[in-house]
DRENRORO-482246 format. One record per residue (C-alpha): residue in one letter; x, y, z; residue number from 1. Coordinates in steps of 0.5 Angstrom, whole numbers. Layout:
DRENRORO-482246
<site A, <X, Y, Z>, NUM>
...
END
This chain:
DRENRORO-482246
<site X, <305, 242, 277>, 1>
<site X, <299, 237, 273>, 2>
<site X, <300, 237, 266>, 3>
<site X, <293, 242, 265>, 4>
<site X, <297, 247, 270>, 5>
<site X, <303, 247, 266>, 6>
<site X, <300, 248, 259>, 7>
<site X, <296, 254, 263>, 8>
<site X, <302, 257, 265>, 9>
<site X, <305, 258, 257>, 10>
<site X, <298, 261, 255>, 11>
<site X, <300, 268, 255>, 12>
<site X, <305, 267, 250>, 13>
<site X, <304, 272, 244>, 14>
<site X, <311, 273, 241>, 15>
<site X, <313, 268, 236>, 16>
<site X, <319, 263, 237>, 17>
<site X, <325, 263, 232>, 18>
<site X, <329, 257, 230>, 19>
<site X, <335, 259, 234>, 20>
<site X, <331, 261, 240>, 21>
<site X, <327, 254, 241>, 22>
<site X, <333, 251, 245>, 23>
<site X, <333, 257, 250>, 24>
<site X, <325, 256, 251>, 25>
<site X, <322, 251, 256>, 26>
<site X, <320, 244, 253>, 27>
<site X, <313, 245, 255>, 28>
<site X, <312, 252, 252>, 29>
<site X, <314, 250, 245>, 30>
<site X, <310, 244, 245>, 31>
<site X, <304, 247, 247>, 32>
<site X, <305, 252, 241>, 33>
<site X, <305, 246, 236>, 34>
<site X, <299, 243, 239>, 35>
<site X, <295, 250, 239>, 36>
<site X, <297, 251, 232>, 37>
<site X, <297, 244, 229>, 38>
<site X, <291, 243, 224>, 39>
<site X, <290, 235, 226>, 40>
<site X, <285, 235, 233>, 41>
<site X, <289, 232, 239>, 42>
<site X, <284, 230, 245>, 43>
<site X, <285, 226, 251>, 44>
<site X, <281, 222, 254>, 45>
<site X, <280, 218, 261>, 46>
<site X, <279, 211, 262>, 47>
<site X, <271, 212, 261>, 48>
<site X, <272, 216, 255>, 49>
<site X, <271, 223, 258>, 50>
<site X, <275, 229, 255>, 51>
<site X, <280, 232, 259>, 52>
<site X, <284, 236, 254>, 53>
<site X, <281, 239, 247>, 54>
<site X, <285, 242, 242>, 55>
<site X, <283, 248, 239>, 56>
<site X, <283, 246, 232>, 57>
<site X, <276, 243, 234>, 58>
<site X, <273, 249, 233>, 59>
<site X, <275, 249, 225>, 60>
<site X, <272, 242, 225>, 61>
<site X, <265, 242, 228>, 62>
<site X, <264, 250, 229>, 63>
<site X, <264, 249, 237>, 64>
<site X, <270, 252, 243>, 65>
<site X, <274, 247, 246>, 66>
<site X, <272, 249, 253>, 67>
<site X, <265, 247, 253>, 68>
<site X, <267, 240, 251>, 69>
<site X, <272, 238, 257>, 70>
<site X, <268, 233, 262>, 71>
<site X, <263, 231, 256>, 72>
<site X, <263, 223, 254>, 73>
<site X, <266, 222, 248>, 74>
<site X, <261, 217, 246>, 75>
<site X, <255, 222, 247>, 76>
<site X, <258, 227, 242>, 77>
<site X, <258, 222, 236>, 78>
<site X, <253, 219, 231>, 79>
<site X, <248, 215, 235>, 80>
<site X, <249, 209, 229>, 81>
<site X, <257, 210, 231>, 82>
<site X, <257, 209, 239>, 83>
<site X, <257, 202, 239>, 84>
<site X, <262, 201, 235>, 85>
<site X, <266, 206, 238>, 86>
<site X, <265, 204, 245>, 87>
<site X, <268, 196, 242>, 88>
<site X, <274, 200, 239>, 89>
<site X, <275, 204, 245>, 90>
<site X, <275, 199, 250>, 91>
<site X, <280, 195, 246>, 92>
<site X, <285, 200, 246>, 93>
<site X, <284, 202, 254>, 94>
<site X, <285, 195, 256>, 95>
<site X, <292, 194, 252>, 96>
<site X, <297, 199, 254>, 97>
<site X, <301, 203, 249>, 98>
<site X, <296, 200, 243>, 99>
<site X, <293, 204, 237>, 100>
<site X, <287, 203, 234>, 101>
<site X, <284, 208, 228>, 102>
<site X, <276, 209, 227>, 103>
<site X, <272, 214, 223>, 104>
<site X, <266, 217, 226>, 105>
<site X, <261, 222, 225>, 106>
<site X, <261, 228, 230>, 107>
<site X, <256, 234, 230>, 108>
<site X, <257, 241, 227>, 109>
<site X, <255, 247, 230>, 110>
<site X, <250, 248, 223>, 111>
<site X, <246, 241, 224>, 112>
<site X, <250, 238, 219>, 113>
<site X, <255, 231, 221>, 114>
<site X, <262, 231, 220>, 115>
<site X, <266, 225, 218>, 116>
<site X, <272, 225, 222>, 117>
<site X, <278, 220, 222>, 118>
<site X, <281, 219, 229>, 119>
<site X, <288, 215, 231>, 120>
<site X, <288, 213, 239>, 121>
<site X, <293, 211, 243>, 122>
<site X, <293, 208, 250>, 123>
<site X, <298, 212, 254>, 124>
<site X, <294, 211, 261>, 125>
<site X, <300, 209, 264>, 126>
<site X, <305, 215, 261>, 127>
<site X, <305, 220, 267>, 128>
<site X, <305, 226, 263>, 129>
<site X, <299, 225, 259>, 130>
<site X, <295, 219, 264>, 131>
<site X, <290, 218, 258>, 132>
<site X, <288, 216, 251>, 133>
<site X, <291, 220, 246>, 134>
<site X, <286, 221, 240>, 135>
<site X, <289, 225, 234>, 136>
<site X, <284, 226, 229>, 137>
<site X, <282, 230, 222>, 138>
<site X, <276, 232, 218>, 139>
<site X, <275, 227, 213>, 140>
<site X, <268, 229, 210>, 141>
<site X, <270, 231, 203>, 142>
<site X, <274, 226, 202>, 143>
<site X, <269, 221, 204>, 144>
<site X, <264, 224, 200>, 145>
<site X, <268, 224, 194>, 146>
<site X, <269, 216, 195>, 147>
<site X, <262, 215, 196>, 148>
<site X, <261, 219, 189>, 149>
<site X, <266, 215, 185>, 150>
<site X, <263, 208, 188>, 151>
<site X, <256, 210, 186>, 152>
<site X, <258, 212, 179>, 153>
<site X, <262, 206, 178>, 154>
<site X, <256, 202, 180>, 155>
<site X, <251, 205, 177>, 156>
<site X, <255, 208, 170>, 157>
<site X, <257, 203, 165>, 158>
<site X, <263, 206, 162>, 159>
<site X, <271, 203, 161>, 160>
<site X, <278, 206, 159>, 161>
<site X, <282, 205, 154>, 162>
<site X, <290, 207, 152>, 163>
<site X, <292, 207, 145>, 164>
<site X, <300, 208, 145>, 165>
<site X, <303, 212, 139>, 166>
<site X, <306, 206, 134>, 167>
<site X, <301, 201, 137>, 168>
<site X, <296, 197, 132>, 169>
<site X, <290, 198, 137>, 170>
<site X, <288, 201, 143>, 171>
<site X, <289, 197, 150>, 172>
<site X, <282, 196, 152>, 173>
<site X, <280, 195, 160>, 174>
<site X, <275, 190, 163>, 175>
<site X, <270, 195, 163>, 176>
<site X, <270, 196, 155>, 177>
<site X, <269, 189, 155>, 178>
<site X, <264, 188, 160>, 179>
<site X, <260, 194, 156>, 180>
<site X, <260, 190, 149>, 181>
<site X, <259, 183, 153>, 182>
<site X, <265, 180, 152>, 183>
<site X, <272, 178, 155>, 184>
<site X, <278, 182, 155>, 185>
<site X, <282, 176, 151>, 186>
<site X, <276, 177, 145>, 187>
<site X, <277, 184, 144>, 188>
<site X, <281, 185, 138>, 189>
<site X, <289, 187, 138>, 190>
<site X, <291, 188, 131>, 191>
<site X, <290, 194, 126>, 192>
<site X, <284, 192, 123>, 193>
<site X, <281, 193, 130>, 194>
<site X, <275, 197, 128>, 195>
<site X, <273, 193, 123>, 196>
<site X, <271, 188, 128>, 197>
<site X, <268, 193, 133>, 198>
<site X, <266, 199, 129>, 199>
<site X, <259, 199, 125>, 200>
<site X, <262, 200, 118>, 201>
<site X, <258, 207, 117>, 202>
<site X, <262, 210, 123>, 203>
<site X, <269, 208, 122>, 204>
<site X, <271, 213, 118>, 205>
<site X, <268, 219, 123>, 206>
<site X, <271, 215, 129>, 207>
<site X, <278, 214, 126>, 208>
<site X, <278, 222, 123>, 209>
<site X, <277, 224, 130>, 210>
<site X, <283, 220, 133>, 211>
<site X, <287, 222, 128>, 212>
<site X, <285, 230, 129>, 213>
<site X, <287, 228, 137>, 214>
<site X, <294, 225, 135>, 215>
<site X, <296, 231, 131>, 216>
<site X, <292, 237, 135>, 217>
<site X, <292, 234, 142>, 218>
<site X, <285, 237, 143>, 219>
<site X, <280, 233, 146>, 220>
<site X, <275, 230, 142>, 221>
<site X, <268, 227, 144>, 222>
<site X, <264, 223, 139>, 223>
<site X, <258, 217, 139>, 224>
<site X, <259, 211, 135>, 225>
<site X, <256, 204, 135>, 226>
<site X, <261, 198, 137>, 227>
<site X, <259, 191, 136>, 228>
<site X, <257, 187, 142>, 229>
<site X, <258, 179, 143>, 230>
<site X, <251, 178, 141>, 231>
<site X, <251, 182, 134>, 232>
<site X, <248, 187, 136>, 233>
<site X, <251, 194, 136>, 234>
<site X, <252, 199, 142>, 235>
<site X, <252, 206, 142>, 236>
<site X, <259, 208, 145>, 237>
<site X, <260, 215, 147>, 238>
<site X, <268, 216, 147>, 239>
<site X, <272, 222, 150>, 240>
<site X, <279, 222, 148>, 241>
<site X, <285, 227, 149>, 242>
<site X, <292, 226, 147>, 243>
<site X, <298, 224, 153>, 244>
<site X, <304, 228, 152>, 245>
<site X, <312, 224, 153>, 246>
<site X, <317, 226, 157>, 247>
<site X, <320, 229, 150>, 248>
<site X, <313, 234, 150>, 249>
<site X, <311, 230, 144>, 250>
<site X, <304, 226, 144>, 251>
<site X, <306, 219, 147>, 252>
<site X, <299, 216, 147>, 253>
<site X, <291, 217, 146>, 254>
<site X, <287, 216, 153>, 255>
<site X, <279, 216, 152>, 256>
<site X, <274, 213, 156>, 257>
<site X, <268, 209, 153>, 258>
<site X, <261, 210, 156>, 259>
<site X, <255, 206, 154>, 260>
<site X, <249, 210, 152>, 261>
<site X, <245, 206, 148>, 262>
<site X, <239, 207, 152>, 263>
<site X, <239, 214, 152>, 264>
<site X, <240, 215, 144>, 265>
<site X, <235, 209, 143>, 266>
<site X, <230, 213, 147>, 267>
<site X, <232, 220, 143>, 268>
<site X, <231, 216, 137>, 269>
<site X, <225, 213, 139>, 270>
<site X, <222, 220, 141>, 271>
<site X, <224, 224, 135>, 272>
<site X, <221, 218, 131>, 273>
<site X, <214, 220, 135>, 274>
<site X, <215, 227, 134>, 275>
<site X, <216, 226, 127>, 276>
<site X, <209, 222, 126>, 277>
<site X, <205, 226, 131>, 278>
<site X, <207, 232, 127>, 279>
<site X, <205, 229, 121>, 280>
<site X, <199, 227, 124>, 281>
<site X, <197, 234, 126>, 282>
<site X, <199, 237, 119>, 283>
<site X, <195, 232, 115>, 284>
<site X, <189, 233, 121>, 285>
<site X, <183, 237, 118>, 286>
<site X, <182, 239, 125>, 287>
<site X, <186, 245, 127>, 288>
<site X, <191, 243, 133>, 289>
<site X, <194, 248, 137>, 290>
<site X, <199, 249, 143>, 291>
<site X, <198, 254, 148>, 292>
<site X, <202, 256, 155>, 293>
<site X, <198, 258, 161>, 294>
<site X, <197, 265, 159>, 295>
<site X, <193, 263, 152>, 296>
<site X, <199, 265, 148>, 297>
<site X, <200, 261, 142>, 298>
<site X, <206, 256, 141>, 299>
<site X, <204, 252, 135>, 300>
<site X, <198, 252, 130>, 301>
<site X, <197, 246, 125>, 302>
<site X, <196, 248, 118>, 303>
<site X, <189, 246, 118>, 304>
<site X, <188, 253, 120>, 305>
<site X, <189, 256, 114>, 306>
<site X, <183, 252, 110>, 307>
<site X, <179, 254, 116>, 308>
<site X, <180, 260, 117>, 309>
<site X, <184, 263, 111>, 310>
<site X, <190, 265, 115>, 311>
<site X, <197, 262, 116>, 312>
<site X, <199, 259, 122>, 313>
<site X, <205, 264, 123>, 314>
<site X, <200, 269, 124>, 315>
<site X, <198, 266, 131>, 316>
<site X, <205, 264, 133>, 317>
<site X, <207, 268, 140>, 318>
<site X, <200, 272, 140>, 319>
<site X, <195, 271, 146>, 320>
<site X, <188, 269, 144>, 321>
<site X, <184, 276, 145>, 322>
<site X, <178, 279, 142>, 323>
<site X, <181, 280, 136>, 324>
<site X, <180, 273, 134>, 325>
<site X, <174, 272, 137>, 326>
<site X, <167, 274, 137>, 327>
<site X, <166, 279, 142>, 328>
<site X, <160, 275, 145>, 329>
<site X, <164, 269, 146>, 330>
<site X, <170, 271, 149>, 331>
<site X, <168, 271, 156>, 332>
<site X, <166, 264, 155>, 333>
<site X, <173, 263, 152>, 334>
<site X, <177, 267, 157>, 335>
<site X, <174, 263, 163>, 336>
<site X, <175, 256, 159>, 337>
<site X, <183, 258, 159>, 338>
<site X, <182, 259, 166>, 339>
<site X, <179, 253, 168>, 340>
<site X, <183, 249, 164>, 341>
<site X, <190, 252, 166>, 342>
<site X, <188, 253, 174>, 343>
<site X, <184, 248, 176>, 344>
<site X, <187, 243, 171>, 345>
<site X, <180, 241, 167>, 346>
<site X, <179, 239, 160>, 347>
<site X, <174, 244, 158>, 348>
<site X, <169, 244, 151>, 349>
<site X, <166, 250, 148>, 350>
<site X, <163, 253, 142>, 351>
<site X, <166, 260, 139>, 352>
<site X, <167, 264, 133>, 353>
<site X, <173, 265, 131>, 354>
<site X, <174, 271, 125>, 355>
<site X, <176, 269, 118>, 356>
<site X, <180, 272, 114>, 357>
<site X, <175, 275, 110>, 358>
<site X, <172, 278, 115>, 359>
<site X, <166, 273, 117>, 360>
<site X, <166, 269, 124>, 361>
<site X, <167, 261, 123>, 362>
<site X, <164, 256, 128>, 363>
<site X, <169, 253, 132>, 364>
<site X, <168, 247, 137>, 365>
<site X, <174, 246, 141>, 366>
<site X, <177, 241, 147>, 367>
<site X, <182, 244, 151>, 368>
<site X, <186, 239, 155>, 369>
<site X, <192, 241, 161>, 370>
<site X, <199, 238, 160>, 371>
<site X, <201, 237, 167>, 372>
<site X, <208, 238, 170>, 373>
<site X, <212, 231, 172>, 374>
<site X, <209, 232, 179>, 375>
<site X, <202, 232, 176>, 376>
<site X, <200, 238, 180>, 377>
<site X, <201, 244, 176>, 378>
<site X, <199, 245, 169>, 379>
<site X, <204, 248, 164>, 380>
<site X, <201, 248, 157>, 381>
<site X, <194, 247, 154>, 382>
<site X, <193, 243, 148>, 383>
<site X, <187, 245, 143>, 384>
<site X, <183, 241, 138>, 385>
<site X, <178, 245, 134>, 386>
<site X, <174, 243, 129>, 387>
<site X, <169, 247, 124>, 388>
<site X, <161, 246, 126>, 389>
<site X, <158, 252, 122>, 390>
<site X, <154, 246, 118>, 391>
<site X, <152, 243, 125>, 392>
<site X, <150, 250, 128>, 393>
<site X, <147, 252, 122>, 394>
<site X, <142, 246, 123>, 395>
<site X, <142, 247, 130>, 396>
<site X, <139, 254, 128>, 397>
<site X, <134, 251, 124>, 398>
<site X, <131, 246, 129>, 399>
<site X, <131, 251, 134>, 400>
<site X, <127, 256, 130>, 401>
<site X, <123, 249, 128>, 402>
<site X, <122, 247, 135>, 403>
<site X, <120, 255, 137>, 404>
<site X, <115, 255, 131>, 405>
<site X, <112, 247, 134>, 406>
<site X, <111, 250, 140>, 407>
<site X, <108, 256, 138>, 408>
<site X, <103, 252, 134>, 409>
<site X, <102, 247, 141>, 410>
<site X, <100, 253, 145>, 411>
<site X, <95, 255, 139>, 412>
<site X, <93, 249, 139>, 413>
<site X, <91, 248, 146>, 414>
<site X, <88, 254, 147>, 415>
<site X, <84, 253, 141>, 416>
<site X, <82, 246, 144>, 417>
<site X, <81, 249, 150>, 418>
<site X, <76, 254, 148>, 419>
<site X, <73, 250, 143>, 420>
<site X, <72, 245, 148>, 421>
<site X, <68, 249, 153>, 422>
<site X, <65, 253, 147>, 423>
<site X, <62, 246, 144>, 424>
<site X, <60, 243, 151>, 425>
<site X, <55, 249, 152>, 426>
<site X, <50, 248, 146>, 427>
<site X, <52, 240, 146>, 428>
<site X, <49, 240, 153>, 429>
<site X, <43, 243, 151>, 430>
<site X, <42, 239, 145>, 431>
<site X, <43, 233, 149>, 432>
<site X, <38, 235, 154>, 433>
<site X, <33, 237, 149>, 434>
<site X, <33, 231, 145>, 435>
<site X, <33, 226, 152>, 436>
<site X, <27, 230, 153>, 437>
<site X, <23, 229, 146>, 438>
<site X, <26, 222, 147>, 439>
<site X, <22, 221, 153>, 440>
<site X, <16, 225, 151>, 441>
<site X, <16, 228, 157>, 442>
<site X, <11, 234, 154>, 443>
<site X, <6, 229, 150>, 444>
<site X, <6, 225, 144>, 445>
<site X, <11, 227, 138>, 446>
<site X, <5, 225, 133>, 447>
<site X, <9, 221, 128>, 448>
<site X, <14, 215, 130>, 449>
<site X, <20, 218, 126>, 450>
<site X, <20, 224, 130>, 451>
<site X, <22, 219, 136>, 452>
<site X, <27, 216, 132>, 453>
<site X, <30, 222, 130>, 454>
<site X, <30, 225, 137>, 455>
<site X, <34, 218, 139>, 456>
<site X, <39, 219, 133>, 457>
<site X, <40, 227, 136>, 458>
<site X, <41, 224, 143>, 459>
<site X, <46, 219, 141>, 460>
<site X, <50, 223, 136>, 461>
<site X, <51, 229, 142>, 462>
<site X, <53, 224, 147>, 463>
<site X, <58, 221, 142>, 464>
<site X, <61, 229, 140>, 465>
<site X, <61, 230, 148>, 466>
<site X, <65, 224, 149>, 467>
<site X, <70, 226, 143>, 468>
<site X, <71, 233, 146>, 469>
<site X, <72, 230, 153>, 470>
<site X, <77, 226, 150>, 471>
<site X, <80, 231, 145>, 472>
<site X, <81, 235, 152>, 473>
<site X, <84, 230, 155>, 474>
<site X, <89, 229, 150>, 475>
<site X, <91, 236, 149>, 476>
<site X, <93, 237, 157>, 477>
<site X, <97, 231, 157>, 478>
<site X, <101, 232, 151>, 479>
<site X, <101, 239, 154>, 480>
<site X, <104, 236, 161>, 481>
<site X, <98, 239, 165>, 482>
<site X, <94, 233, 166>, 483>
<site X, <94, 233, 174>, 484>
<site X, <93, 226, 177>, 485>
<site X, <89, 226, 184>, 486>
<site X, <91, 220, 187>, 487>
<site X, <87, 217, 193>, 488>
<site X, <85, 209, 195>, 489>
<site X, <81, 206, 190>, 490>
<site X, <77, 200, 191>, 491>
<site X, <79, 196, 185>, 492>
<site X, <73, 191, 185>, 493>
<site X, <68, 196, 186>, 494>
<site X, <71, 200, 181>, 495>
<site X, <71, 194, 176>, 496>
<site X, <64, 192, 177>, 497>
<site X, <62, 200, 176>, 498>
<site X, <65, 200, 169>, 499>
<site X, <62, 194, 167>, 500>
<site X, <55, 197, 169>, 501>
<site X, <56, 203, 166>, 502>
<site X, <57, 199, 159>, 503>
<site X, <53, 194, 160>, 504>
<site X, <46, 197, 156>, 505>
<site X, <51, 198, 150>, 506>
<site X, <54, 190, 151>, 507>
<site X, <46, 187, 151>, 508>
<site X, <44, 191, 145>, 509>
<site X, <49, 188, 141>, 510>
<site X, <48, 181, 144>, 511>
<site X, <55, 181, 147>, 512>
<site X, <57, 178, 154>, 513>
<site X, <60, 181, 160>, 514>
<site X, <65, 178, 165>, 515>
<site X, <69, 179, 171>, 516>
<site X, <75, 175, 173>, 517>
<site X, <78, 178, 180>, 518>
<site X, <80, 172, 186>, 519>
<site X, <77, 173, 192>, 520>
<site X, <83, 172, 196>, 521>
<site X, <87, 177, 192>, 522>
<site X, <92, 180, 197>, 523>
<site X, <91, 186, 193>, 524>
<site X, <84, 190, 194>, 525>
<site X, <85, 196, 193>, 526>
<site X, <91, 201, 190>, 527>
<site X, <93, 209, 190>, 528>
<site X, <90, 212, 184>, 529>
<site X, <86, 218, 180>, 530>
<site X, <80, 214, 180>, 531>
<site X, <77, 218, 175>, 532>
<site X, <83, 217, 171>, 533>
<site X, <82, 209, 172>, 534>
<site X, <75, 209, 170>, 535>
<site X, <77, 213, 164>, 536>
<site X, <82, 207, 162>, 537>
<site X, <77, 202, 164>, 538>
<site X, <71, 205, 160>, 539>
<site X, <75, 206, 154>, 540>
<site X, <78, 199, 154>, 541>
<site X, <71, 196, 154>, 542>
<site X, <68, 200, 149>, 543>
<site X, <73, 198, 144>, 544>
<site X, <72, 191, 145>, 545>
<site X, <65, 192, 145>, 546>
<site X, <65, 196, 139>, 547>
<site X, <69, 190, 136>, 548>
<site X, <66, 184, 138>, 549>
<site X, <60, 181, 134>, 550>
<site X, <54, 179, 137>, 551>
<site X, <55, 173, 141>, 552>
<site X, <61, 174, 143>, 553>
<site X, <64, 176, 149>, 554>
<site X, <68, 181, 153>, 555>
<site X, <72, 179, 160>, 556>
<site X, <76, 183, 165>, 557>
<site X, <81, 179, 168>, 558>
<site X, <85, 182, 175>, 559>
<site X, <92, 179, 178>, 560>
<site X, <97, 181, 182>, 561>
<site X, <103, 183, 178>, 562>
<site X, <110, 185, 181>, 563>
<site X, <110, 191, 185>, 564>
<site X, <103, 192, 183>, 565>
<site X, <97, 189, 179>, 566>
<site X, <95, 187, 172>, 567>
<site X, <88, 189, 169>, 568>
<site X, <87, 185, 162>, 569>
<site X, <81, 186, 158>, 570>
<site X, <80, 181, 153>, 571>
<site X, <75, 180, 147>, 572>
<site X, <74, 174, 142>, 573>
<site X, <72, 180, 136>, 574>
<site X, <76, 181, 130>, 575>
<site X, <83, 182, 132>, 576>
<site X, <88, 186, 129>, 577>
<site X, <93, 185, 124>, 578>
<site X, <100, 183, 127>, 579>
<site X, <104, 189, 123>, 580>
<site X, <98, 194, 125>, 581>
<site X, <99, 193, 133>, 582>
<site X, <105, 198, 133>, 583>
<site X, <100, 204, 131>, 584>
<site X, <95, 203, 136>, 585>
<site X, <96, 208, 142>, 586>
<site X, <98, 214, 138>, 587>
<site X, <93, 220, 138>, 588>
<site X, <88, 219, 132>, 589>
<site X, <90, 212, 130>, 590>
<site X, <85, 206, 128>, 591>
<site X, <86, 199, 125>, 592>
<site X, <79, 196, 124>, 593>
<site X, <77, 192, 118>, 594>
<site X, <70, 194, 117>, 595>
<site X, <70, 202, 115>, 596>
<site X, <63, 202, 118>, 597>
<site X, <66, 201, 125>, 598>
<site X, <72, 205, 124>, 599>
<site X, <67, 212, 123>, 600>
<site X, <65, 211, 130>, 601>
<site X, <71, 213, 133>, 602>
<site X, <76, 218, 133>, 603>
<site X, <83, 214, 135>, 604>
<site X, <84, 217, 142>, 605>
<site X, <81, 211, 146>, 606>
<site X, <88, 207, 146>, 607>
<site X, <92, 214, 146>, 608>
<site X, <89, 216, 153>, 609>
<site X, <89, 209, 156>, 610>
<site X, <97, 209, 155>, 611>
<site X, <98, 216, 157>, 612>
<site X, <94, 215, 163>, 613>
<site X, <98, 209, 165>, 614>
<site X, <104, 212, 163>, 615>
<site X, <102, 218, 168>, 616>
<site X, <101, 213, 174>, 617>
<site X, <108, 210, 172>, 618>
<site X, <105, 203, 169>, 619>
<site X, <105, 201, 162>, 620>
<site X, <100, 198, 157>, 621>
<site X, <101, 192, 152>, 622>
<site X, <97, 189, 146>, 623>
<site X, <97, 182, 143>, 624>
<site X, <92, 180, 138>, 625>
<site X, <90, 175, 133>, 626>
<site X, <86, 176, 126>, 627>
<site X, <79, 173, 128>, 628>
<site X, <81, 170, 135>, 629>
<site X, <81, 177, 139>, 630>
<site X, <84, 182, 143>, 631>
<site X, <88, 182, 149>, 632>
<site X, <90, 189, 152>, 633>
<site X, <93, 189, 158>, 634>
<site X, <95, 195, 163>, 635>
<site X, <100, 194, 169>, 636>
<site X, <99, 199, 175>, 637>
<site X, <103, 200, 181>, 638>
<site X, <100, 200, 188>, 639>
<site X, <102, 207, 188>, 640>
<site X, <103, 212, 182>, 641>
<site X, <110, 214, 181>, 642>
<site X, <107, 221, 179>, 643>
<site X, <111, 221, 172>, 644>
<site X, <111, 228, 168>, 645>
<site X, <108, 227, 161>, 646>
<site X, <113, 228, 155>, 647>
<site X, <110, 232, 149>, 648>
<site X, <107, 227, 144>, 649>
<site X, <111, 225, 138>, 650>
<site X, <111, 219, 133>, 651>
<site X, <115, 215, 136>, 652>
<site X, <111, 210, 140>, 653>
<site X, <115, 205, 145>, 654>
<site X, <115, 198, 142>, 655>
<site X, <110, 194, 146>, 656>
<site X, <112, 190, 152>, 657>
<site X, <109, 183, 151>, 658>
<site X, <105, 180, 156>, 659>
<site X, <108, 175, 161>, 660>
<site X, <105, 168, 158>, 661>
<site X, <102, 165, 165>, 662>
<site X, <98, 172, 165>, 663>
<site X, <96, 171, 158>, 664>
<site X, <94, 164, 159>, 665>
<site X, <89, 166, 164>, 666>
<site X, <86, 171, 160>, 667>
<site X, <85, 167, 154>, 668>
<site X, <82, 162, 159>, 669>
<site X, <77, 167, 161>, 670>
END
């Protein structure tokens, strides 16, 4: 009968075995009972590491019945990182008869964890009753866990121990205490005055008092005191001490653990200092600083709330922000801001009216910022800073009223100008037409030379008044943002020559020469623009130059290529403009002239229209002038208009952009 059969034969025995009956029992049944009730795991492996027998104790260790393990390789069961090491040790044991090896490996538990098992293997392959390698194993998982934790603690924590025997002058210090203080063990004091050398003067009485209490009361004590390190600096040492009894139940020694807590104490002291500093800043700030939870409940309110709202901070603590504090019209906005800050984690800013203690409402501007948790993914608290903006709100309301009045006046002005322009144009056309008939004496002689002169004056005055009305209407449209451009390809040369033809008669009457300078080989011979607006620009510039140029002078038009567009410059050698008055030009109804008679001939809208029409195209103008030498007005235009939306006119005019020097030189030469 083989070994397995012998074990199976006694499996049905259930009655307990008495000590005085052991000798009468078969030896095999006796040992089988011992094996099956042993706490250690017994395993028999063949030469290849296959399990041929497994004791029931394995159930308690890895949660698996012993029978399914029979026939499995022990190497396939252990942790992958342990297999190679186990193979080498097993081969070493299997090679030498009756040899023993010990190894610790990890086995998988049925719940998915790994259990640490210490196994002692003995080569009994030559024993006919065993015919295998016998392994006796025990679960050491908890032991290994504690040992690992102890190693980690010793490595990470800075601590040491000491023992003060009753009657001795000083404690016996361990190497750990010396290491904390940066000293050698031999440097630690051994005399009765040890505390004078090691302990901070302010802490000596407290430490000695604690030690004496421990000797007398036998109660454990704990305290934090400062010990002097080798570099002269003090380290914060947390001391745990308890009394140790002797064989006579009396206190024989005081045993303690010294832990270096310098970093923790200094961090806590720094935190307290910061808290005190920030609290001081918060309490002295003129703005209200509030601390809320994510449900808008007030945790902290700074004292400034009493000065602004006439209410003490205690009235808000523990209360959520609700309609009893906020104006009903503003509360939905405040509620949405809290939700956005708490849920979305975004900083928000809003204005709202808070209830004052006197029943009135005070305008406050509040900025709320989220305080996130350690992961930065969730808002845990909200910090709000509010300031009184009542004065600002009053100014804003005054400005809004003024703006509304100005817009209403502007609309009234636009309607008046539009109506006036249409009402005046009709009779003016009749005046101009009939005066032209009289001037040309189409129906016969007038009878007196003065009538012909008066008809000429009536015609010229009517034409001047019609131009004025047209300019006022165009300026009104531009200021109202209703002037529409109609861009189309424009032949530059034809437009320049046409403009010069229209003013040539007036120039010749005043004895002024006109000239056009435009290179024949220009790459740009046309642009996309509103032809009517572009011609109006040219006529206004030419008319100004002719008006302010004395007889015998010259007006020149130079067209040159510029970056991404063209530059049209109208120059004259007339009276010029004082340098301190150039900035005024371009504003509606502004005139600069040294001759009072000339200033009466215009309205000051010409350059304002030129500037506005140029800017509508996405261009700009610049002016350079010198008294008694002349003036150059340059208009830069893009090849294609940017269709800039005009802004309402203000008293502020952008600084003039200076002409490029090469261009100015060319213009002066023309």
